[in-house]
Backbone as a chain_set.jsonl record, in Angstrom:
{"seq": "XXXXXXXXXXXXXXXXXXXXXXXXXXXXXXXXXXXXXXXXXXXXXXXXXXXXXXXXXXXXXXXXXXXXXXXXXXXXXXXXXXXXXXXXXXXXXXXXXXXXXXXXXXXXXXXXXX", "coords": {"N": [[-8.769, -10.651, -14.084], [-11.599, -10.286, -12.779], [-13.853, -11.123, -9.43], [-16.281, -10.914, -10.678], [-15.931, -11.478, -13.825], [-14.731, -13.585, -14.226], [-16.967, -15.687, -13.124], [-19.011, -15.123, -15.186], [-16.895, -16.163, -17.107], [-17.304, -18.869, -16.161], [-20.164, -19.212, -16.441], [-20.361, -19.095, -19.202], [-18.888, -21.079, -20.474], [-20.313, -22.967, -19.854], [-22.533, -23.03, -20.906], [-24.734, -21.797, -19.816], [-27.416, -19.567, -18.444], [-27.725, -16.949, -16.641], [-29.681, -17.399, -14.565], [-30.751, -19.595, -14.761], [-28.198, -20.682, -13.036], [-28.248, -19.038, -10.928], [-30.924, -20.151, -9.852], [-30.382, -23.011, -9.01], [-28.301, -22.676, -7.031], [-29.849, -21.384, -4.969], [-30.359, -19.091, -4.501], [-31.455, -15.461, -5.234], [-31.766, -14.294, -9.114], [-31.321, -11.57, -9.421], [-29.171, -10.8, -7.367], [-26.869, -12.671, -8.324], [-26.828, -11.438, -10.884], [-25.527, -9.195, -9.801], [-23.499, -9.925, -8.918], [-21.812, -11.043, -11.247], [-21.973, -9.041, -12.721], [-20.274, -7.536, -11.223], [-20.92, -5.473, -9.086], [-21.701, -6.025, -6.791], [-20.541, -8.209, -4.335], [-19.845, -12.344, -3.347], [-21.082, -13.719, -0.082], [-19.537, -15.855, 2.363], [-20.772, -18.29, 2.178], [-21.629, -18.512, 0.23], [-19.737, -18.555, -1.77], [-18.487, -20.355, -1.7], [-20.273, -22.037, -2.373], [-20.335, -21.715, -5.116], [-17.99, -22.189, -5.889], [-18.423, -25.163, -5.06], [-19.996, -26.088, -7.14], [-19.156, -25.288, -9.539], [-17.117, -26.462, -9.566], [-14.383, -25.874, -8.847], [-11.55, -23.621, -7.367], [-11.575, -21.427, -4.631], [-9.905, -19.817, -4.595], [-9.49, -19.238, -7.64], [-12.025, -18.401, -8.509], [-11.633, -16.019, -6.888], [-9.561, -15.1, -8.102], [-6.919, -15.282, -7.319], [-3.359, -15.743, -5.54], [-0.831, -17.495, -3.921], [1.161, -18.673, -5.135], [3.612, -16.986, -6.555], [4.406, -17.936, -8.506], [2.915, -19.168, -10.103], [1.265, -19.066, -13.186], [-1.312, -17.189, -14.248], [-2.364, -17.835, -16.754], [-1.571, -20.886, -16.633], [-3.321, -21.764, -14.654], [-5.675, -21.308, -15.324], [-5.426, -23.174, -17.471], [-5.183, -25.558, -16.009], [-7.798, -25.6, -14.42], [-9.298, -26.135, -16.667], [-8.431, -28.321, -17.617], [-9.112, -30.12, -15.388], [-11.685, -29.938, -15.595], [-12.149, -31.371, -17.414], [-13.458, -35.205, -19.007], [-12.089, -38.245, -18.199], [-10.875, -39.494, -20.498], [-10.655, -37.186, -22.434], [-8.759, -35.844, -21.267], [-6.62, -37.458, -21.744], [-6.305, -36.813, -24.075], [-5.571, -34.393, -24.5], [-3.263, -34.53, -22.939], [-1.996, -36.086, -24.454], [-1.542, -33.961, -26.719], [-0.318, -32.135, -25.818], [1.744, -33.084, -25.241], [2.753, -33.419, -27.642], [3.511, -30.608, -28.842], [5.444, -30.22, -26.967], [7.349, -31.769, -28.149], [7.699, -30.916, -30.75], [8.637, -27.836, -29.966], [10.985, -28.682, -29.276], [12.743, -29.8, -31.487], [12.618, -27.274, -32.835], [14.135, -26.109, -31.244], [16.82, -27.586, -31.652], [17.33, -27.784, -34.389], [17.534, -24.77, -33.912], [19.359, -24.586, -32.502], [21.498, -25.766, -34.189], [21.909, -24.565, -36.502], [23.312, -22.652, -35.465]], "CA": [[-9.528, -10.638, -14.12], [-11.79, -9.966, -11.265], [-14.594, -12.491, -9.564], [-17.77, -11.492, -12.019], [-15.582, -12.06, -14.934], [-14.653, -15.278, -13.764], [-18.41, -16.449, -12.718], [-19.272, -14.788, -16.413], [-16.497, -17.513, -17.851], [-17.66, -20.151, -15.923], [-21.795, -19.622, -17.41], [-20.48, -18.957, -20.68], [-18.574, -22.232, -21.017], [-21.058, -24.249, -19.243], [-23.863, -22.428, -21.855], [-25.655, -21.467, -18.647], [-27.612, -18.325, -17.876], [-27.771, -16.797, -14.706], [-31.445, -17.381, -14.027], [-30.331, -21.076, -14.199], [-27.268, -20.556, -11.835], [-29.16, -18.536, -9.605], [-32.04, -21.344, -9.025], [-29.208, -24.245, -8.754], [-28.118, -22.509, -5.756], [-30.795, -21.219, -4.451], [-30.163, -17.438, -4.359], [-31.977, -14.469, -6.44], [-31.214, -14.302, -10.133], [-30.694, -10.153, -9.42], [-27.936, -11.258, -6.998], [-26.099, -13.072, -9.389], [-26.175, -10.802, -11.973], [-24.464, -8.058, -9.223], [-21.74, -10.619, -8.947], [-21.424, -10.648, -12.362], [-21.543, -6.953, -13.618], [-18.916, -6.831, -10.251], [-20.818, -4.336, -8.227], [-21.456, -6.991, -5.168], [-19.441, -9.51, -4.2], [-20.882, -12.893, -2.723], [-20.15, -14.159, 1.076], [-18.703, -16.605, 2.625], [-21.076, -19.479, 1.824], [-22.238, -18.648, -1.508], [-18.495, -18.546, -2.719], [-18.515, -22.352, -0.999], [-21.432, -22.696, -3.189], [-20.068, -21.62, -6.212], [-16.745, -23.415, -5.943], [-18.118, -26.898, -5.134], [-20.66, -26.079, -7.774], [-18.488, -25.42, -10.626], [-15.722, -27.731, -9.355], [-13.125, -24.759, -8.785], [-11.117, -23.54, -6.129], [-11.866, -20.556, -4.192], [-8.522, -19.09, -5.333], [-9.949, -19.361, -8.921], [-13.102, -17.274, -8.289], [-11.356, -14.588, -6.575], [-8.38, -14.741, -8.662], [-6.021, -14.74, -6.274], [-2.841, -17.204, -5.584], [0.139, -17.082, -3.074], [2.548, -18.831, -5.793], [3.588, -15.933, -7.717], [5.605, -18.96, -9.96], [1.964, -19.768, -10.977], [0.342, -17.762, -13.963], [-2.913, -16.756, -14.884], [-2.768, -18.904, -18.003], [-1.003, -21.706, -15.794], [-4.005, -21.569, -13.22], [-6.242, -21.47, -16.191], [-5.255, -24.571, -18.013], [-5.129, -26.634, -14.951], [-9.026, -25.069, -14.237], [-9.826, -26.472, -17.516], [-7.97, -29.666, -17.465], [-9.824, -30.617, -14.122], [-13.358, -29.845, -15.903], [-12.37, -32.423, -18.772], [-13.517, -36.293, -18.696], [-10.812, -38.733, -18.249], [-10.455, -39.445, -22.008], [-10.273, -35.946, -23.004], [-7.374, -35.254, -20.831], [-6.016, -38.11, -21.709], [-5.847, -36.65, -25.228], [-5.154, -32.907, -24.025], [-1.861, -34.296, -22.316], [-1.062, -36.193, -26.332], [-1.685, -32.991, -27.771], [0.624, -31.092, -25.105], [3.259, -33.772, -25.967], [3.189, -33.162, -29.473], [3.758, -29.184, -28.804], [7.194, -29.883, -26.466], [8.278, -32.28, -29.336], [7.658, -29.327, -31.738], [9.739, -27.14, -29.644], [12.486, -29.481, -28.658], [12.913, -30.196, -32.723], [12.543, -26.336, -33.481], [15.645, -25.245, -30.622], [17.59, -28.364, -31.977], [17.355, -26.808, -35.81], [18.285, -23.016, -34.407], [21.182, -24.876, -32.309], [22.376, -26.365, -35.023], [22.272, -23.228, -37.571], [23.984, -21.459, -35.085]], "C": [[-10.346, -10.777, -12.573], [-13.148, -11.314, -10.987], [-16.087, -12.276, -10.565], [-17.368, -11.572, -13.119], [-15.207, -13.358, -14.795], [-15.516, -15.97, -13.175], [-18.409, -16.038, -14.363], [-18.491, -16.149, -17.314], [-16.733, -18.627, -17.528], [-19.263, -20.781, -16.728], [-21.445, -19.478, -19.068], [-20.052, -20.624, -21.215], [-19.728, -23.141, -20.962], [-22.499, -23.763, -20.569], [-24.79, -22.406, -21.003], [-26.326, -20.364, -18.545], [-27.531, -18.088, -16.516], [-28.588, -17.084, -13.96], [-31.126, -18.42, -13.306], [-29.626, -21.689, -12.666], [-27.839, -20.683, -11.022], [-30.433, -19.716, -8.69], [-31.398, -22.761, -8.488], [-28.86, -23.809, -7.201], [-28.887, -21.579, -4.613], [-31.009, -19.721, -4.3], [-31.165, -16.475, -5.646], [-31.312, -14.391, -7.566], [-30.379, -12.517, -9.98], [-29.447, -10.07, -8.873], [-27.473, -11.35, -7.662], [-26.092, -12.201, -10.121], [-25.163, -9.292, -11.174], [-23.347, -8.587, -9.279], [-20.969, -10.613, -9.947], [-21.172, -9.467, -12.889], [-20.801, -6.521, -12.26], [-19.817, -5.796, -9.717], [-21.406, -5.042, -7.005], [-20.783, -7.824, -5.664], [-20.162, -10.832, -3.098], [-20.293, -13.305, -1.356], [-19.813, -15.532, 0.985], [-19.439, -18.347, 1.945], [-21.519, -19.326, 0.875], [-20.662, -18.908, -2.44], [-17.834, -19.874, -2.443], [-18.899, -22.728, -2.001], [-21.092, -22.752, -4.484], [-18.68, -22.52, -6.706], [-17.199, -24.855, -6.035], [-19.062, -26.952, -6.53], [-20.273, -26.165, -9.404], [-17.099, -25.869, -10.67], [-14.739, -26.633, -9.421], [-12.821, -24.366, -7.843], [-11.819, -22.193, -5.954], [-11.155, -19.099, -4.277], [-8.673, -18.868, -6.776], [-10.792, -18.236, -8.904], [-12.775, -15.954, -7.979], [-9.796, -14.291, -7.169], [-7.233, -14.322, -8.23], [-5.007, -16.344, -5.595], [-1.578, -16.481, -4.685], [1.364, -17.573, -3.854], [2.968, -17.742, -7.123], [4.324, -16.93, -8.844], [4.328, -19.129, -10.888], [1.289, -18.88, -12.017], [-0.962, -18.157, -14.11], [-3.577, -18.006, -16.167], [-2.698, -20.534, -17.204], [-2.54, -22.566, -14.851], [-5.323, -21.969, -14.276], [-6.78, -22.699, -16.969], [-5.559, -25.434, -16.948], [-6.498, -26.515, -14.479], [-10.135, -26.262, -15.39], [-9.727, -27.652, -17.95], [-8.966, -30.416, -17.077], [-11.439, -30.743, -14.772], [-13.62, -31.168, -16.806], [-12.826, -33.88, -18.63], [-11.827, -37.001, -18.833], [-9.886, -38.773, -19.703], [-10.154, -38.411, -22.412], [-9.155, -35.675, -22.299], [-6.536, -36.216, -21.075], [-4.96, -37.133, -23.175], [-5.638, -35.334, -25.374], [-3.98, -33.381, -23.549], [-1.364, -35.076, -23.57], [-0.44, -35.153, -26.888], [-0.535, -31.971, -27.052], [2.302, -31.391, -25.617], [3.957, -33.529, -27.583], [3.884, -31.556, -29.49], [5.461, -29.314, -28.184], [7.901, -30.779, -27.032], [8.708, -31.012, -30.284], [8.663, -28.264, -30.862], [11.047, -27.526, -29.672], [13.246, -29.519, -30.333], [13.245, -28.256, -33.211], [13.779, -25.57, -32.323], [16.453, -26.103, -31.209], [17.713, -27.453, -33.602], [17.686, -25.578, -35.464], [19.478, -23.184, -33.184], [21.82, -25.234, -33.089], [22.812, -25.169, -36.456], [23.11, -22.485, -36.99], [25.988, -21.523, -35.31]], "O": [[-9.866, -11.227, -11.533], [-13.446, -12.172, -11.817], [-16.775, -13.18, -11.039], [-18.296, -11.78, -13.9], [-15.648, -14.175, -15.604], [-15.092, -16.97, -12.596], [-17.642, -16.79, -14.965], [-19.125, -16.954, -17.996], [-16.506, -19.548, -18.313], [-19.563, -21.855, -17.248], [-22.239, -19.747, -19.97], [-20.666, -21.258, -22.073], [-20.049, -23.926, -21.854], [-23.334, -24.622, -20.853], [-25.822, -23.003, -21.314], [-25.368, -19.591, -18.537], [-27.328, -18.824, -15.551], [-28.42, -17.084, -12.74], [-31.087, -18.571, -12.085], [-29.983, -22.458, -11.774], [-28.125, -21.676, -10.353], [-30.669, -19.95, -7.505], [-31.944, -23.461, -7.635], [-29.138, -24.561, -6.267], [-28.393, -21.203, -3.55], [-32.109, -19.352, -3.889], [-31.448, -16.91, -6.762], [-30.096, -14.394, -7.378], [-29.221, -12.27, -10.319], [-28.558, -9.473, -9.48], [-27.212, -10.287, -8.225], [-24.911, -11.864, -10.211], [-24.365, -8.577, -11.781], [-22.305, -8.015, -9.6], [-19.774, -10.323, -9.909], [-20.149, -9.067, -13.444], [-20.658, -5.315, -12.06], [-19.236, -4.754, -10.02], [-21.558, -4.252, -6.072], [-20.462, -8.172, -6.8], [-20.893, -10.484, -2.171], [-19.064, -13.297, -1.296], [-19.774, -16.244, -0.019], [-18.794, -19.26, 1.428], [-22.014, -20.372, 0.455], [-20.6, -19.375, -3.577], [-16.797, -20.301, -2.948], [-18.307, -23.561, -2.687], [-21.455, -23.737, -5.128], [-18.521, -23.281, -7.66], [-16.668, -25.676, -6.784], [-18.873, -28.004, -7.141], [-20.837, -26.837, -10.267], [-16.221, -25.706, -11.517], [-14.196, -26.671, -10.526], [-13.67, -24.558, -6.973], [-12.545, -21.755, -6.846], [-11.515, -17.93, -4.136], [-7.772, -18.148, -7.205], [-10.357, -17.139, -9.256], [-13.29, -14.951, -8.472], [-9.037, -13.421, -6.742], [-6.609, -13.317, -8.57], [-5.452, -17.454, -5.3], [-1.344, -15.272, -4.692], [2.478, -17.159, -3.534], [2.648, -17.801, -8.31], [4.719, -16.52, -9.936], [4.432, -19.222, -12.111], [0.722, -17.882, -11.573], [-1.5, -19.264, -14.085], [-4.612, -18.646, -16.354], [-3.688, -21.265, -17.211], [-2.607, -23.757, -14.548], [-5.962, -22.977, -13.975], [-7.925, -23.127, -17.118], [-6.482, -26.195, -17.239], [-6.714, -27.569, -13.882], [-11.163, -26.89, -15.135], [-10.633, -28.185, -18.591], [-9.641, -31.165, -17.784], [-12.23, -31.605, -14.389], [-14.657, -31.813, -16.964], [-12.399, -34.056, -17.489], [-10.802, -36.527, -19.323], [-8.766, -38.333, -19.962], [-9.062, -38.495, -22.975], [-8.363, -35.069, -23.021], [-5.426, -35.963, -20.607], [-3.761, -36.887, -23.312], [-5.49, -34.997, -26.549], [-3.193, -32.445, -23.694], [-0.207, -34.775, -23.865], [0.682, -35.124, -27.394], [0.048, -31.12, -27.723], [3.291, -30.772, -26.01], [5.008, -33.497, -28.223], [4.845, -31.405, -30.244], [6.439, -28.756, -28.682], [9.076, -30.864, -26.675], [9.769, -30.402, -30.418], [9.658, -27.972, -31.526], [12.025, -26.861, -30.013], [14.44, -29.222, -30.323], [14.193, -28.071, -33.974], [14.256, -24.484, -32.65], [17.361, -25.368, -31.597], [18.324, -26.385, -33.611], [18.172, -24.921, -36.385], [20.299, -22.311, -32.903], [23.022, -25.097, -32.861], [23.843, -25.116, -37.127], [23.739, -21.653, -37.644], [26.674, -20.545, -35.012]]}, "num_chains": 1, "name": "protein.A"}
């Protein structure tokens, strides 16, 4: 995904229009529209404002990572997790633990049948 796609995703997750975001950041709606359409890229100050507004890293916005081990899915999961309330984070962790237990049981079952 590129910058405009990431920005579009953030807007959609918050059920927010481009015009609303442009107003909050004090930029022209047409400028924001060109970011979302990937025909223009923001300057550094705007990039910082977007990252602060959405509470994401600039690396996330630019889809950039030095850590070759972290996948796009891992980065997306971390971004989503950070946007949750503390209670939602607890529930998310508990649900993930259920998946781990299920995987462990499946591996044990396969190991026993071999």
